[in-house]
C-alpha positions in Angstrom: -27.2 -11.0 -12.1 -25.3 -9.9 -9.0 -24.1 -6.4 -9.3 -24.4 -5.4 -13.1 -20.7 -3.6 -12.9 -19.4 -6.0 -10.2 -17.3 -8.1 -12.7 -15.3 -4.8 -13.5 -15.2 -3.7 -10.0 -14.1 -6.8 -8.1 -11.2 -9.4 -8.7 -11.6 -13.1 -8.2 -10.8 -14.3 -4.8 -9.7 -17.8 -4.0 -10.4 -19.9 -1.1 -7.8 -19.9 1.6 -5.8 -23.1 2.8 -3.9 -23.8 5.9 -0.1 -23.7 5.4 1.4 -26.8 4.4 3.4 -27.4 7.3 0.2 -27.7 9.4 -2.0 -29.4 7.1 0.4 -32.4 6.4 0.5 -33.2 9.9 -3.2 -34.7 9.9 -6.1 -35.8 7.7 -8.3 -32.8 8.2 -9.9 -30.9 5.5 -7.6 -27.5 5.4 -9.6 -25.4 2.7 -11.2 -22.2 4.3 -14.6 -21.2 2.9 -15.3 -17.5 2.0 -16.8 -15.5 4.6 -20.3 -13.9 4.1 -18.9 -10.6 2.6 -16.4 -12.4 0.4 -19.0 -14.7 -1.0 -21.2 -11.7 -1.6 -18.3 -9.9 -3.6 -17.9 -13.1 -5.7 -21.6 -13.2 -6.3 -21.5 -9.6 -7.7 -19.2 -10.7 -10.3 -21.7 -12.7 -11.8 -22.4 -10.8 -15.1 -25.6 -10.4 -17.0 -24.2 -12.4 -19.8 -27.4 -13.2 -21.5 -26.5 -17.0 -22.0 -25.4 -18.9 -18.8 -22.6 -21.1 -20.3 -21.8 -22.0 -16.7 -25.1 -24.0 -16.5 -24.2 -25.9 -19.6 -20.6 -26.5 -18.3 -22.3 -28.1 -15.1 -23.2 -31.8 -15.6 -26.3 -31.2 -13.4 -27.3 -27.8 -14.8 -27.2 -26.0 -11.6 -29.0 -22.6 -11.8 -25.8 -20.8 -10.8 -26.6 -17.4 -12.0 -29.8 -17.3 -9.6 -27.7 -18.5 -6.6 -24.9 -16.1 -7.3 -27.6 -13.3 -7.3 -29.0 -14.6 -4.1 -25.7 -14.7 -2.2 -24.9 -11.1 -3.7 -28.2 -10.2 -1.9 -27.4 -12.3 1.1 -30.8 -14.4 0.8 -28.9 -17.6 1.8 -31.9 -19.7 2.6 -33.2 -18.8 -0.9 -29.8 -19.6 -2.5 -29.7 -23.3 -0.9 -33.3 -24.0 -2.1 -32.1 -23.3 -5.5 -28.9 -25.1 -5.2 -30.8 -28.2 -3.9 -33.3 -28.0 -6.7 -30.8 -29.5 -9.0 -28.1 -31.0 -6.8 -28.8 -33.5 -4.0 -25.3 -33.1 -2.3 -23.6 -29.7 -2.8 -21.7 -30.3 0.3 -19.8 -33.0 -1.8 -19.4 -31.2 -5.2 -18.6 -28.0 -3.3 -15.5 -29.7 -2.1 -14.2 -32.1 -4.5 -15.7 -31.2 -8.0 -13.3 -29.8 -10.5 -15.7 -27.0 -11.5 -16.4 -27.3 -15.3 -18.6 -24.6 -14.6 -15.9 -22.1 -13.9 -14.0 -23.1 -17.2 -17.2 -22.3 -19.1 -18.0 -19.0 -17.3 -17.9 -15.9 -19.7 -15.6 -14.1 -17.5 -13.1 -17.3 -18.1 -12.5 -15.9 -21.6 -10.5 -13.2 -19.7 -9.0 -15.9 -17.3 -10.9 -14.6 -14.5 -14.0 -16.7 -13.8 -16.5 -16.2 -11.0 -15.8 -18.4 -8.0 -18.8 -20.6 -8.6 -17.4 -23.5 -6.5 -16.4 -21.4 -3.6 -19.9 -20.0 -3.4 -21.4 -23.2 -3.5 -19.1 -24.5 -0.7 -20.3 -21.3 1.4 -23.9 -21.7 0.6 -24.2 -25.4 1.8 -22.1 -24.7 4.9 -24.3 -22.1 5.9 -27.3 -24.1 5.3 -26.2 -27.0 7.6 -25.1 -24.3 10.2 -28.7 -22.9 10.3 -30.5 -26.1 10.2 -32.0 -25.4 6.7 -31.0 -29.0 5.4 -33.9 -31.2 6.6 -35.3 -34.5 5.5 -38.1 -34.4 2.7 -40.6 -37.0 4.0 -42.9 -38.0 1.5 -46.7 -37.7 2.4 -47.8 -40.9 0.7 -46.1 -44.2 0.0 -46.5 -46.0 -3.3 -45.9 -49.5 -2.3 -43.2 -50.0 -4.8 -39.8 -51.4 -3.9 -36.7 -50.5 -5.5 -33.1 -51.9 -4.9 -30.1 -50.0 -5.6 -26.6 -51.8 -5.9 -23.9 -49.6 -4.9 -23.8 -46.5 -2.5 -21.7 -44.2 -4.3 -23.0 -40.6 -5.5 -24.9 -42.3 -8.2 -26.8 -44.8 -6.2 -27.2 -42.1 -3.2 -28.8 -39.6 -5.6 -31.0 -42.0 -7.0 -32.0 -43.4 -3.8 -32.8 -39.9 -2.2 -34.9 -39.1 -5.3 -37.1 -42.2 -5.2 -37.6 -42.2 -1.7 -38.9 -38.5 -1.8 -41.6 -39.5 -4.1 -42.8 -42.4 -1.8 -41.2 -45.6 -3.1 -39.3 -48.0 -0.6 -35.8 -47.9 -1.4 -33.0 -50.1 -0.1 -29.4 -49.5 -1.0 -27.1 -52.4 -1.0 -23.3 -51.8 -0.4 -20.7 -54.8 -0.5 -18.4 -52.8 1.9 -18.8 -52.5 5.6 -19.8 -48.8 5.2 -21.9 -46.7 3.0 -20.5 -44.3 0.5 -18.8 -46.1 -2.3 -15.9 -43.9 -3.7 -17.0 -41.1 -1.3 -16.3 -43.2 1.7 -13.0 -45.1 0.7 -11.7 -43.5 -2.5 -11.4 -39.9 -1.6 -9.0 -38.9 1.1 -10.3 -37.3 4.4 -8.1 -34.3 3.7 -10.3 -33.4 0.7 -13.6 -34.6 2.1 -14.2 -35.4 5.6 -16.6 -38.3 6.1 -18.9 -36.5 8.5 -20.3 -34.7 5.5 -21.2 -38.0 4.1 -22.7 -39.3 7.4 -24.9 -36.4 7.9 -26.5 -36.9 4.5 -26.9 -40.4 5.3 -28.8 -39.7 8.4 -31.1 -37.3 6.3 -31.8 -40.1 3.8 -32.6 -42.4 6.5 -35.1 -40.0 8.1 -36.6 -39.9 4.4 -37.1 -43.6 4.4 -34.1 -45.0 2.7 -32.7 -48.3 4.0 -29.0 -49.0 4.0 -27.5 -52.6 4.1 -23.9 -53.1 4.1 -21.6 -56.2 3.5 -24.2 -57.0 0.6 -22.1 -58.5 -2.2 -24.6 -58.8 -4.9 -23.6 -61.2 -7.6 -21.9 -63.4 -5.1 -23.8 -63.6 -1.6 -26.9 -62.2 -3.0 -28.2 -63.5 -6.2 -29.9 -61.2 -9.0 -32.8 -63.7 -9.5 -33.7 -63.0 -5.8 -33.8 -59.1 -6.1 -35.6 -59.2 -9.2 -38.3 -61.6 -7.4 -38.4 -59.1 -4.3 -38.2 -55.6 -6.0 -40.3 -53.9 -8.6 -37.1 -52.3 -10.1 -33.1 -52.7 -9.6 -30.8 -49.9 -10.5 -27.0 -50.9 -10.9 -24.9 -48.0 -9.6 -21.7 -50.0 -8.7 -19.2 -47.7 -10.3 -16.1 -48.7 -12.3 -13.8 -50.3 -10.0 -11.6 -52.2 -12.3 -8.1 -50.4 -12.2 -5.8 -50.5 -15.2 -2.9 -52.6 -14.7 1.0 -52.0 -15.7 2.1 -55.6 -17.3 5.7 -54.9 -17.2 8.8 -57.0 -15.8 9.0 -56.6 -12.0 5.1 -56.1 -11.5 5.2 -59.1 -9.1 7.4 -57.4 -6.5 6.1 -56.3 -3.3 5.6 -52.9 -2.8 3.7 -52.2 -6.0 -0.1 -51.5 -5.4 -3.2 -50.2 -7.2 -4.0 -46.6 -5.9 -7.2 -47.8 -4.3 -5.7 -50.3 -2.1 -3.4 -47.7 -0.6 -6.0 -45.0 -0.2 -8.9 -47.3 0.9 -6.6 -48.5 3.9 -5.6 -44.9 4.9 -9.4 -44.0 5.0 -10.1 -46.9 7.2 -7.5 -46.0 9.5 -8.6 -42.6 9.6 -12.2 -43.9 10.6 -10.8 -45.8 13.5 -10.1 -49.3 11.9 -7.2 -51.4 12.7 -5.8 -52.5 9.2 -3.1 -55.2 9.6 -0.1 -54.8 7.3 -1.2 -51.5 6.3 0.6 -50.3 3.1 2.7 -47.2 4.2 4.8 -44.8 2.5 6.8 -43.9 5.8 10.4 -43.4 5.1 10.0 -44.7 1.6 10.8 -43.2 -1.7 7.5 -43.3 -3.5 6.7 -43.3 -7.2 3.0 -42.5 -8.4 2.3 -43.6 -11.9 -0.6 -41.6 -13.5 -1.3 -37.9 -13.3 -4.9 -37.5 -12.5 -6.9 -36.9 -9.3 -6.4 -40.3 -7.9 -2.6 -40.0 -8.5 -2.6 -36.5 -6.7 -4.6 -38.1 -3.8 -1.9 -40.8 -3.5 0.8 -37.9 -3.3 -1.1 -36.1 -0.5 -1.5 -39.4 1.5 2.2 -40.4 1.0 3.2 -36.6 2.3 1.0 -37.2 5.3 2.6 -40.6 6.1 6.2 -39.3 6.1 7.5 -40.5 2.5 11.1 -39.9 1.8 10.3 -38.5 -1.5 7.5 -38.6 -3.8 7.7 -38.5 -7.7 4.9 -38.7 -10.1 5.2 -39.8 -13.6 2.5 -39.3 -16.5 2.9 -40.9 -19.9 1.3 -38.0 -21.6 3.1 -34.6 -22.5 3.1 -31.9 -20.1 0.0 -29.7 -20.7 0.5 -25.9 -21.4 0.3 -23.7 -18.4 -2.4 -21.6 -20.0 -4.7 -22.8 -22.6 -5.7 -20.8 -25.5 -9.2 -19.7 -24.4 -10.3 -18.6 -27.8 -10.0 -22.2 -29.0 -11.1 -24.1 -26.1 -13.9 -22.0 -24.2 -16.4 -22.9 -23.0 -15.3 -26.4 -22.9 -13.0 -28.2 -20.3 -9.6 -27.3 -21.4 -6.4 -29.4 -21.1 -3.9 -27.5 -19.1 -1.4 -27.9 -16.4 -3.3 -28.5 -13.0 -1.3 -28.3 -9.8 -3.4 -29.7 -6.8 -2.9 -28.9 -3.2 -1.1 -32.3 -2.9 1.6 -31.3 -5.4 2.1 -28.2 -3.4 3.1 -30.2 -0.4 5.8 -31.7 -2.1 6.2 -33.9 -5.3 8.4 -34.1 -8.2 6.4 -34.5 -11.5 7.6 -35.6 -14.7 5.7 -36.2 -18.1 6.2 -38.2 -21.4 7.6 -41.1 -19.2 6.9 -44.6 -19.8 7.7 -47.3 -17.2 9.8 -50.1 -18.7 10.3 -52.4 -15.7 10.8 -52.5 -11.9 13.7 -53.8 -10.2 14.0 -55.1 -6.7 15.8 -57.0 -3.9 14.8 -60.0 -1.9 11.2 -59.8 -3.6 10.8 -56.0 -2.9 10.7 -53.2 -5.4 13.8 -51.0 -5.1 13.7 -48.8 -8.3 11.7 -48.1 -11.5 13.3 -48.2 -14.9 11.9 -45.6 -17.2 12.4 -43.9 -20.5 11.2 -40.6 -22.4 8.7 -40.9 -25.2 7.2 -38.8 -27.9 3.7 -38.7 -29.3 3.5 -38.7 -33.2 0.4 -39.0 -34.9 -1.3 -40.6 -32.0 1.3 -43.0 -31.4 3.7 -43.3 -28.5 7.4 -43.5 -29.7 10.2 -44.4 -27.3 13.2 -42.0 -27.4 16.5 -44.0 -27.8 19.1 -43.4 -25.2 16.7 -41.9 -22.6 16.3 -44.6 -20.4 16.8 -43.6 -16.5 16.1 -45.0 -13.1 14.5 -43.7 -9.9 14.4 -45.3 -6.4 11.1 -46.7 -5.9 10.1 -48.5 -2.6 6.6 -47.9 -2.9 4.8 -47.5 -6.3 1.3 -46.8 -6.6 -0.7 -47.5 -9.8 -3.0 -44.6 -10.6 -3.8 -44.9 -14.3 -7.4 -45.0 -14.2 -10.1 -47.5 -14.4 -11.1 -49.6 -17.3 -14.6 -50.2 -16.4 -17.0 -52.0 -13.8 -16.4 -55.3 -12.2 -17.6 -57.7 -14.9 -18.8 -60.6 -12.4 -21.8 -58.3 -11.4 -22.7 -57.5 -15.0 -22.4 -61.1 -15.8 -24.6 -62.1 -12.9 -27.2 -59.9 -14.0 -26.8 -60.9 -17.7 -27.0 -57.3 -18.9 -25.7 -56.4 -22.4 -22.4 -54.5 -22.4 -21.0 -51.8 -24.6 -17.6 -51.9 -26.6 -16.0 -50.8 -23.3 -17.4 -53.4 -21.0 -19.9 -50.8 -19.2 -23.6 -51.5 -18.9 -25.2 -50.6 -22.2 -28.0 -48.2 -21.5 -29.0 -45.0 -23.4 -29.7 -41.6 -21.7 -32.0 -40.1 -24.4 -35.3 -41.3 -25.8 -37.7 -44.0 -24.5 -36.3 -46.3 -22.1 -33.5 -44.1 -20.7 -31.0 -45.6 -18.3 -32.9 -49.1 -18.9 -30.7 -52.1 -19.6 -31.3 -55.1 -21.7 -32.8 -56.9 -18.7 -36.5 -55.9 -17.6 -36.7 -54.0 -14.6 -33.0 -53.5 -14.4 -31.5 -49.9 -14.9 -27.8 -48.5 -14.6 -26.5 -45.2 -13.7 -23.1 -43.6 -13.1 -19.7 -45.0 -13.9 -21.1 -48.4 -14.2 -22.8 -47.0 -17.2 -20.5 -44.2 -18.7 -17.1 -45.3 -17.3 -14.8 -43.4 -15.1 -15.9 -40.2 -14.7 -16.6 -37.3 -12.1 -18.9 -37.3 -8.9 -21.0 -34.5 -10.3 -21.9 -36.8 -13.4 -22.8 -39.7 -11.2 -25.1 -37.3 -9.2 -26.6 -36.4 -12.6 -27.1 -39.9 -13.8 -28.6 -40.9 -10.4 -31.0 -38.3 -10.5 -32.1 -38.8 -14.1 -32.2 -42.5 -13.7 -34.5 -42.2 -10.7 -36.8 -40.2 -12.9 -37.0 -42.9 -15.4 -37.5 -45.6 -12.7 -40.3 -43.6 -11.2 -41.9 -43.1 -14.6 -41.4 -47.1 -15.1 -43.1 -47.7 -11.9 -45.9 -45.1 -11.9 -46.4 -44.5 -15.8 -45.3 -40.8 -15.2 -43.0 -38.9 -12.9 -42.8 -35.4 -11.2 -39.2 -35.7 -10.6 -36.9 -33.4 -12.6 -35.1 -34.7 -15.5 
C-alpha cells in the first residue's frame, strides 16, 4: 500500500497547532490539518504489512490501507468513499478519536506509526470543501417507524443507517439541541459544532426527524413509544458521573466536570447561562486524569484560571510503553494533551482526603500519597498535603447510564447497571423487552465516540433485519 519503500524514506509528520498564546484566547479549533502533499507523504508510509493490524485496532474497522493508498495517489474522492463505507462521521473521529489504529500500526513497533488520524482528517475536510458529502436519500420507504432515544454518536449513526434503507426515523433528545456528548460534552476548541450541524442537515435531507426537549421516561412514556413505533433504540449514553464522597463535598465550588463543560459550550453557542461556573482568577483542581479532566484543564485555562492542578489516583504511567509486550493493543503510557501543554501541574498516586472552606465556599483540598500493592490502594503515612482549591472539577469517569430511563422501559441490566444486550449471535443489541434495542455507552458503559459509532451502525443492521427479515446494511 502506498509507496513500497515509503516507510523507509519518509518520517512521520504530526499535524500543526496554533501557538498556545493564540489558541487560549478563544474556543476555536487550533489543529492545522496536513496539506495535500503532506498527506500524500503520510499515505506513502503505509507499508504492505500483509495483515492490517490498524483495521483490527479500529473499532469500526476502517479500511485504512486502502484510503492511505488512495491519498498517496491523490484520488481523494475515492478515498472519502472508502472512508464513508465504514464510518458515518469521519469529521468527528478525525478530530477527537484517540486513534487506537495508530497504536496497532505495524510501524508502531518502531515508535513511528503512520499518521492515520491526520490522513482521515484531511480526507473528510477535502470532501466537504469539494461538495462530495451529499445526502443519500432512499429510493423507497418501508413504512416502518423507528424511535431513537438519545442523539449522541451512537444514536446518530443508527439513525442515518436506518433512514438510508427507507425507515422513518425519529431521534428524541432531552436537551434543547441535538448532539448529546458531541454537543455539550466536548469543548469547541477540540470540536467546533458546525461540523455536527452540517451532518444534522445532511441527515434531515435523508429523512431523519429530530425532536428536542423530549425527556423519555419522564415527559414521554415508553409505553407510548412502543405503541407508536415498530422499534425503539436506546442510545442515551452513560451520563451518571462518579462522585467523591469525602468530607467537605457539600462546599460550593465543587462540581462535576460535565456541569462545567456543558455551561461553557452553551455560552460558546450564544446562550446566556445565569450564574455560570467560572474558573476566572481561581485556583483550580481537576480530579481525574482522563480526557474529560483534560477538557476541564483547557477550559479553565481559557477562562483565565490563576492555576490549574490535575490529580490522578493511579500511578504515573511510563513515558514509553514496552511495545514488544503491548503491541498491537492500546498501551498504557503517559499521554500529554494539548490542554496540558497550555498550562497545568499534574500529579499521580494522589487520593483526596477532604475539602476545607470558608463561608461555605471551598478553599483548599487535603490530599495524601498512595501506593498500589496487589491491586489495593495503600495510603502512605505522613504524606498528607494541601493545595489551594477555589474550583474543583470531578472528572473521574461515569458509572453508567441514568437508571430512571432504564427502569421506565423495564429492560434487564447487567452487573454494572448498563442495558443487558449481546453483540454476537441471534438477537444482537436486543434488550429483554420486545422491540427495544440498545447501543453505545448505555449498553457497553463509558467508552469512545468511535465505539459508539460502531455500535450504532451494528444496531441499525439488527433493527433493519428485525423489521424486514433481512438487511443489506453492513455489520
